N, C-alpha and C positions, 0 to 999 in steps of 0.2 A: 588286557582281559580277552577271554576266548571269543571267537567269532563263531556264532551258531547258525546252522540252517534249519529251518522250521518247515515241515512239509505236512499239509493237511488239507482236504477238500472242503473243510467246514470253515469258512471265514470267521466265524465266531471264536473258534479254537485258535485260528492263526492270530487274530487280534489279541486275545488273552494271553498267549504265550509270548508274544512279542512285547506287550506292555510289561508283563512280569519280568522278563529277562532284561529288558532295557532298564527297568527301574532298579535292577541289581547290578548294573554297570556292564552288561554284556552287549556286544555288537551282534545284531541279528539281521538275517536275510530270510525271506519268506517265499515259499512256492505252493501253489495251489493244487498242483498234481504231480505225479512221478516223473513224467517226461521233462517238465520244467525243472524239477530239482536235479534230474540227472544232467541236464545241459549246464546248470550253475556249478555242478561238482566238477565236471569236465573243464570248465573255464575259470574257476575261482578256487581259493584256498579256504578250507573251513577246519576249525579245530574239534567241532562236534556237530552231529546231525541228530534232529529229534523228528521222527516220521510217524504218522498214523499208518496202521496196517491195512485198514479197509478203505481203499481209494479206486477210482476208475480214471482212466483205462489202465494205468499201471498200478498194481496194488504195492503195498508197502514191503511185502516180502520179496517181490521181484526187485524193487528199488534197492533194498538192502544188499541183494546178491550182486547188483550192478556196482554198487559203490565199493563193496569188498573187493571187486575185480580191479577197479581203478585205483582206490586208495585203501588197501587192506588195513592200515593202522588207525583210521579215524573211528573213535567211537561212535556207535549208533545206539540211541535210545528209541524204543518202540512204544508207541501208544496203542493200546487195544481195548476193545470191549471185553466183558468177562467171557464171552462165548469163544473168543479167539485166543485165550490164554495159552493153550497147547501150542498154536503155531507160534507165539511169542517165545515160549520155552524152547522149541526147536531152533528158532533163530539164535538164541542165546548160545545153544550147544555148537552152532556154526559161526560163533564170533561176535554176535550182538552184545553191547555192553550191558544192558539191562532193559526191562519193560515196565511200564506203569498202565494200570487200568483205569479207563474213564468211567466216571469222573475222577481225576487226579486231585490230591491235595497239594496246595501251593508249597507247603514246607517239604513235602515228599519230592516234588519236582526239583526245587532248589537244592535239596540235599544230594539227589541223584546226579545233577549237574555238577556239583562240587566234586563228587567221587569220581566223576568221569574226567575232571581237570586233574585230580590227583593221579589217576591211572596215567594220563598223558605225560605227567612229570616224572613218575617212577619208571615209565617205559622209555624215557630218553636214554640212549646208549653212550652218550658222550657228554663232556663237560659243557656246561652253559656258556655261551658266547659273551655273557655279561660278566665281567670280572668281579663286580661288586654283589653278584647274586650270592644268597646264603648258601654255604657249601653242602648243607644237608638236602638240598634239592637238586644237586648237580649230578649225582652219580646213581646209576642204576643199582637196585639191591643193596644199597650201603646206607645203613641207618646210623646216624652219628649225632649225639648231642653232648656226649662226655667230651671234656676239653682235650684229653690226650687223643682221642678219635678224630676230633676236628683237626688237631695238627697233622694226623695221618692224611685226612683229606687235602689239607693245605699242600703237604708234600706230594701227593698224587697229582695235584693240579700243576705243580711246577715240573715234576719228574716225567709225567705221562708223555707230553709232546717231544721229549728227548729221545735219544737212541741208547741211553745209559742202561747198563745192567743193574738189577736191583736185588737186594737181599731182604726178604721179609721174616722177621723172628717173631715167634708167638706159640703159645701152647696149642695142642691139638684142639680143633674145633672152634678156634677164635675167628675163622674166616679168611685165612691167608689166601686161599684160591680165589675168593670174591674179591679181595684187594688186588690180586694179580690180574684178574680179568678186567677190573676197573682200570688199571693202568693201561692194559692193551687197548680198551675201548676209548681212551682219551688220547691215544697215540696217532700218529700218521699211519700206522699200520692196521687201524681197526677193521679195515674191510679186507685184509689179508688173512692168512690161516692163524687159528689159535690152536695150539696143542698143549695139553697138560699131561703129565706122567707122574706117578708116585713111584719114586725111585726105590722105596723100601718094599713095594709090592712085586718087584721083578726079581727073579732068581739072579744071583751073581753071574752065572755063566751066561745069561742071555742078555745082560745089561748092554754090553758093548754093541752087539748085533742090534738091539732095539734103538740105541742112540744113532748109530752110524750106518746101519744097515749091512748087508753082506753080499758076496757074489756067490754064484752057483758053485757048490762043491767046497765052500770055505771049511766046512765042518760036517760031521755026520748029520743028516737030516736037512741040509741046505740044498734042496733039490731045485730051487729056482732063485733067482737074483731078487734081493728085497731091499727097498730104500728104507732108511732109517728115519727117526723122528726129526732130526735136523733138516733133512731133504723135504718131509712132509710139511714143516713149518717154514720152509724158505720164503722170505719176504714177510713173514709174520712174527709171531712170538712163540717161544717154547717155555712152558712153566715146569721147572723141575721141583717137585716137592719132596720134602724128607731128604734134601741133598747131602745131609750128613751120613747116610747110609751108602754113598758111593765108595766103592773100594779105591785105595790110593792109586793104583795103576790107571784106573779110569778117570780119577781126578786129574792126573797129568794129561791125559789126552783131551779132556774137556777144556783144560786151560790152554792147550795149543789151538783148539777150535776157536776159542774166543779171541786169541791174539791174531791168528792167521786168517780167520774166517774161511776155512776149508776144512772137509772132512775126507777121510778115506775108508771105504767099506771094508769090513772084515774079509780078509783074503784077497782083497784088490791091491792094485798097484797105481791107480789113477786117482789124483786128488781131485775133489769135486768142490766148487766154490759155493758158500752158502751165505746167505744174508739174513740172520735170525737174531732177534732180540732175545736174551735169555733173562727170565725173572726166576730166581731161586728162593725157596722157603726151607725153615728149619724149625723144628720144636725143641731143639736142644742147643746148648750155648756153644757156638762153633770156636769161639776163643778158647774156651777149655779144651776142646778137642784138638785145636792147633797146639796147645801147650803139651798135650799128651801125646802128640806125634800121629793121631789118628786122621787128621785133616790137613791138607796142605797149606802152608801160610800164604804162599803166592796166589792160590785159587781163592782163599778167604779174602784177601785184600783186593783182588779183582772184583769181588762182588761187594765188599763192605764199603766201597766209595759212597754208595747210597743204601742206607739201611732203613727200614721201616720196623718199628717195634709196636706190635699190636697188643694192647692190654687184655688181660683176661676179663671175662664178663662180670666176675665178682668185684673187679676194680672199676667197673663203669656202670654202677647200678641204675643210674638215670636212664640208661639205654634199654633196660630189660623190657619195660612195658611198651615203648614204641617198636622194638623188635618183635614182641609177641603179637602185637596188633597187625605188624606187616606180615607175619606168617599166617595169622588168621585170614587176612584179606587173600593171600596167596592160595591158601588151602580151600577157600570157600568162594573163589572167583565166580563160579556158576550159580551160587545160592540166591535165591530171591531175596532173602533177608540176611544180612551179614551178621554172625554171632557177635555178642560182647563178652567181655570178661566180668564176672561178678567181682565186687569190691573184695570179698575174702579170697577169691582165687588169685586176684591182682597182688593182695598182700603176700600171699604165699610164694608167688613167682618172685617178688622182690626180697623175701626173706631167704630164699634158697641160695646156696653158694655157687651152684652151676660148675661142678669140677670138669664137666664136659663142654662148657662153654656155650657158644652160640649154636653150635650143632645139637647139643643136648636140649636146648630151649625149643629149637625147631622141631625135633622129635617129640617133645612133650606137648606141643600144640597139635601135631599130627595125631597123637594118641587121643587127646582130648576131642578133636574134630571127629575121629573114628566112631566114638561112643556117643556122640552128641544126639540128644532128643529134641531139645528145645532150642531157643535162640540165645541162651546164655551159658557160657562156660563156667561151671561151679567147680569147687575143689575135688568132688568125687569123680570128675572126669580126668583129673591129672594123674600122672603115674603115682602110685602109692609111696614110692621112695621120696618123691618131692614133697608130698603132704607131710609125711612123718618128720622128715629132716627140717622142713620149713617150720613146722610146729615146735620141735626141739629148739631151734634158733630163736623163735619169738619168745619161748618161755624162759630163755636166758636173758633176754632184754630187760633192762630196768624199767620198772612200771612208772609211768608218769603220774605225779601226784594229781588228784582232782579234789578241789575243796569239798568237804564233807556236806556243805549246804547247797551243792550245785543241784538245781532241778533237773529232771529228765529232758526238758526242752533245751536247757542250757547245755547239757552234755551232748545232745545231738547236733546242736549248733556248733559246738566246738569241733566235733568230728567232721561235720560238713566242712568246716572252714580248713581243717587239715587236708581233707581230700581235695577241695579246690586249689590249695596251695601246691599240692603234689601234681596235679594235672597241668596247672599253669606252668610250673617248672619244667615239666616233660615237654611243653609245647614252646618253651622259651618266651612265654608271655603272649603268645599268639592265641587271642581270645576267640577268634572263629574255630581255630582248630580244637581248643579247649571245649567249646560248646558242642561241637561235632562228637568229641570223645565222650563227654557226659550225656549226650543224647537229650539236650535241651536247646532251646532257642537261644540265640545271641542275646535277646532282650532279657530273658530269664536269668542269664549268667550275669549280665550287668547289674541286674536287680539284687542278685544275691551278693555280688562284690560290694554293692553300695550299702546293702544292709549290714555287711561285715564292718565297713569303714565307719558307718554311723553308730555301730555298737561299740567300737573301740573307745577305750577311755581316753579323755583329753590328756596330752602330755603335761 
């Protein structure tokens, strides 16, 4: 459980927060002023800091700035009176995690601390050191509950620390670059350069120069010497997206680089040693291209020793809502209140087939946030094509029969049960996460589940 430093010059607030957080399993340390807190931060390790803004002799804003200088990644939650809210908002613009106004509500405080913990987990750049930790918590920006995606996570964990080349297959928008970046972040090269290039986006006559560099005068316009992507990525990872678009001649040169670990600049005579891990990605079937003669078999087999197949979003529907909520958190990181999805909007996201995959989902959430007026994302905020096609898909679904004598109360209970089951499935049975998603207390969730069980007919 997280270790939290609490800073306030009011003994009553210190005692209240310490008791509250200890009762919920957190380890706490208290400081009665900013100077004491700063010394503790310099000499001890904390996962989270909660500090009052109005203190003497060092105020909370000064303490916040000092903490960010020493440990820029520690989340800081600010406590403020209503009159100082503008100061707290300015602090959030400069990296504070959140603020709460005094007097704060107990549930609001605990929920904010929980969100800070989730932020710490999602900001982790590498694989957890605990081999038994759930995969869905181990990788930055990689949301996976679908079984096929969990297998991809398992492969990343095994392949990441090696030096092997990797081929990632998947439709456009499935997140191949996110996967490649995750492999880099779990490797021994994570502190070395990461270079990504879309091969299809570069003109064919410039590809070789971009890959391997050129010497001065190598061709018209080469007025200075230039290093290529392999030299830029030396010691790190080079991600080649849309590798199927490479011309055959360049494929042969790439194969040689992978085998010999050296490049030669265009127009040059000197070989240059490079140590680069190459990860390639394709949205087309390379085996078919090999059979057609448009992709070299020896290069394909060089990459295909380790392949990762990323399923389309329509084939992993259980990941749609977790991904949507991840994008909402990302897009509203500076908001005081995080927006939620209405049930109708959530149903439409699940019903839509997502031809553009995860990228289209991310853009749909950005669209909704752009036009957001309240704290709830409703269907009218989603792109019109998603609403219309989701409605069409829903209309084609068979209607579940409901007994003619079912009361309105019984019907609502049935729908509530279906929604509870859906949310629990998306959190893999984690009731705390389910309660956060439903925006109810854990006690309320347990009561509703208990009501469902007691209402179930005996076998």
